[in-house]
C-alpha positions as CSV (number, residue, x, y, z in Angstrom):
1,M,4.8,-18.1,5.2
2,L,3.8,-14.5,5.3
3,P,2.0,-12.9,8.2
4,K,-1.6,-11.8,7.8
5,L,-0.7,-8.2,7.2
6,T,2.8,-6.6,6.4
7,F,2.8,-2.8,6.3
8,V,5.7,-1.2,4.3
9,L,6.3,2.4,4.4
10,G,9.0,4.7,3.3
11,G,9.6,8.1,1.5
12,A,9.1,8.7,-2.2
13,A,11.5,6.7,-4.4
14,S,12.9,4.9,-1.3
15,G,12.7,1.4,-2.8
16,K,9.6,0.3,-0.8
17,S,7.6,-1.0,-3.8
18,V,10.5,-3.0,-5.1
19,W,11.3,-4.5,-1.6
20,A,7.5,-5.2,-1.1
21,E,7.4,-7.1,-4.5
22,N,10.4,-9.1,-3.7
23,Y,9.2,-9.8,-0.2
24,L,5.9,-11.2,-1.5
25,L,7.5,-13.3,-4.3
26,S,9.8,-14.8,-1.8
27,S,6.8,-16.3,0.0
28,R,5.9,-18.6,-3.0
29,L,2.3,-17.6,-2.8
30,A,0.6,-16.7,-6.1
31,P,1.2,-12.9,-6.4
32,V,-1.7,-10.5,-6.7
33,Y,-0.9,-6.8,-7.4
34,V,-3.6,-4.2,-6.7
35,A,-2.8,-0.8,-8.1
36,T,-4.5,2.2,-6.6
37,S,-3.2,4.9,-8.8
38,R,-5.3,7.0,-11.1
39,V,-3.3,8.0,-14.3
40,F,-3.8,11.9,-14.6
41,D,-0.7,12.9,-16.5
42,D,2.3,11.6,-18.4
43,E,4.5,11.4,-15.3
44,I,2.1,9.0,-13.5
45,K,1.7,7.0,-16.7
46,M,5.4,6.6,-16.9
47,R,5.7,5.5,-13.2
48,V,2.8,3.0,-13.7
49,E,4.6,1.5,-16.8
50,L,7.9,1.3,-14.8
51,H,6.1,-0.6,-12.0
52,R,4.4,-3.0,-14.6
53,S,7.6,-3.6,-16.5
54,R,9.3,-4.6,-13.3
55,R,6.8,-7.4,-12.4
56,C,6.9,-10.8,-14.2
57,D,3.9,-12.4,-16.0
58,R,3.0,-14.5,-13.0
59,W,1.4,-11.6,-11.3
60,L,-2.5,-11.3,-11.3
61,N,-3.2,-7.5,-11.6
62,F,-6.1,-5.5,-10.6
63,E,-6.8,-1.8,-10.5
64,A,-8.9,-0.6,-7.5
65,D,-8.7,3.2,-6.9
66,L,-11.3,3.4,-4.1
67,D,-13.0,0.2,-2.9
68,L,-10.3,-2.6,-2.3
69,S,-12.8,-5.0,-0.7
70,P,-14.0,-6.8,-3.9
71,V,-10.4,-7.7,-4.7
72,L,-9.6,-8.7,-1.3
73,M,-12.7,-10.9,-1.0
74,Q,-11.9,-12.8,-4.2
75,T,-8.4,-13.9,-3.2
76,D,-7.7,-16.9,-1.0
77,A,-4.9,-18.3,1.3
78,T,-2.9,-19.6,-1.7
79,Q,-2.4,-16.0,-3.0
80,G,-0.5,-12.9,-1.4
81,V,-1.9,-9.6,-2.2
82,L,0.3,-6.6,-2.6
83,I,-1.5,-3.1,-2.4
84,D,0.5,-0.4,-3.9
85,C,-0.1,2.1,-2.5
86,A,-2.2,3.4,0.5
87,T,-1.0,7.0,-0.3
88,M,-2.5,7.0,-3.8
89,W,-5.7,5.3,-2.5
90,L,-6.1,8.0,0.2
91,S,-5.4,10.8,-2.4
92,N,-8.3,9.3,-4.5
93,H,-10.7,9.5,-1.6
94,L,-9.6,13.0,-0.7
95,L,-10.0,14.3,-4.3
96,D,-13.4,12.6,-4.4
97,D,-14.3,14.4,-1.1
98,N,-15.2,11.0,0.5
99,N,-15.5,10.5,4.1
100,L,-11.9,9.5,5.1
101,T,-12.9,7.9,8.4
102,D,-15.5,5.7,6.6
103,A,-12.9,4.8,3.8
104,Q,-10.2,4.0,6.3
105,S,-12.6,1.8,8.4
106,A,-13.6,-0.1,5.2
107,L,-10.0,-0.6,4.2
108,L,-9.0,-2.0,7.6
109,S,-12.0,-4.3,7.7
110,G,-11.2,-5.7,4.2
111,L,-7.7,-6.3,5.2
112,Q,-8.9,-8.2,8.4
113,A,-11.5,-10.2,6.5
114,T,-9.4,-11.4,3.5
115,Q,-8.1,-14.9,3.5
116,S,-4.9,-13.9,1.7
117,P,-1.7,-12.6,3.5
118,S,-1.5,-9.0,2.5
119,V,1.3,-6.5,2.0
120,I,0.2,-2.8,1.8
121,V,2.8,0.0,0.8
122,S,2.5,3.5,2.0
123,N,4.5,6.8,1.9
124,E,5.8,8.3,5.1
125,V,4.9,12.0,4.7
126,G,5.7,13.3,8.2
127,H,9.4,13.8,7.8
128,G,9.2,16.9,5.5
129,I,8.4,20.4,6.1
130,V,5.0,21.7,7.2
131,P,3.0,22.3,4.0
132,D,2.0,25.8,3.1
133,N,-1.7,25.2,2.3
134,A,-4.6,23.6,4.1
135,L,-5.2,20.9,1.6
136,A,-1.7,19.6,1.8
137,R,-1.6,19.8,5.6
138,G,-5.0,18.0,5.7
139,F,-3.6,15.2,3.5
140,R,-0.5,14.9,5.6
141,E,-2.5,14.5,8.7
142,A,-4.9,12.0,7.2
143,Q,-1.9,10.0,5.8
144,G,-0.4,10.0,9.2
145,R,-3.7,8.7,10.8
146,L,-4.0,6.0,8.1
147,N,-0.3,4.9,8.6
148,I,-0.9,4.7,12.4
149,A,-4.0,2.6,11.9
150,L,-2.2,0.2,9.4
151,A,0.8,-0.2,11.7
152,A,-1.4,-1.0,14.6
153,Q,-3.3,-3.7,12.6
154,A,-0.2,-5.0,10.9
155,D,1.7,-8.1,12.2
156,V,5.0,-6.7,10.5
157,V,5.9,-3.1,9.8
158,V,8.9,-2.4,7.7
159,M,10.4,1.0,6.9
160,V,12.3,1.1,3.7
161,I,15.1,3.7,3.3
162,A,17.4,3.7,0.3
163,G,16.2,0.2,-0.6
164,L,17.0,-1.2,2.8
165,P,14.4,-2.6,5.1
166,M,14.3,-1.6,8.9
167,V,11.8,-3.8,10.8
168,L,9.7,-1.6,13.2
169,K,7.3,-4.3,14.4
170,G,7.3,-8.1,14.4
171,Q,9.7,-10.2,12.6
172,L,10.3,-11.0,8.9
173,P,9.6,-14.6,8.0
């Protein structure tokens, strides 16, 4: 059985999404996928199609770019929810000029309130160089705060590097 919340983070193209999908499928819960990405260009469209093609038909798919609560509240303990990813979700809020503190609080509350074990994927953005502009630096700081909050609430935290999981908190089932 999966813990209440598993937080999976890693760099871009690190294998974190594939690992998270396999982790959820190994639980034998009915898999629910929540996509947070907005499709702005052909590159994002191609990445979305790649993610879709990887998942089998048994996944129940939702798109929620800002408010994840409606999806989280309609799932139950027989389902496992994979949210991919917190980074795109945060970007959407930043681009819409939403209050990031309020958005983060709502996300954490929704994850706490849901009956479904949840897995949330996020990018680790703090290992690179300091961005050269204020918007990018602000995003990096906001992503760092969100990752810290998700890790604090999570029962299990896994860092994926080159497709390999490193458990940072808790134990894998």
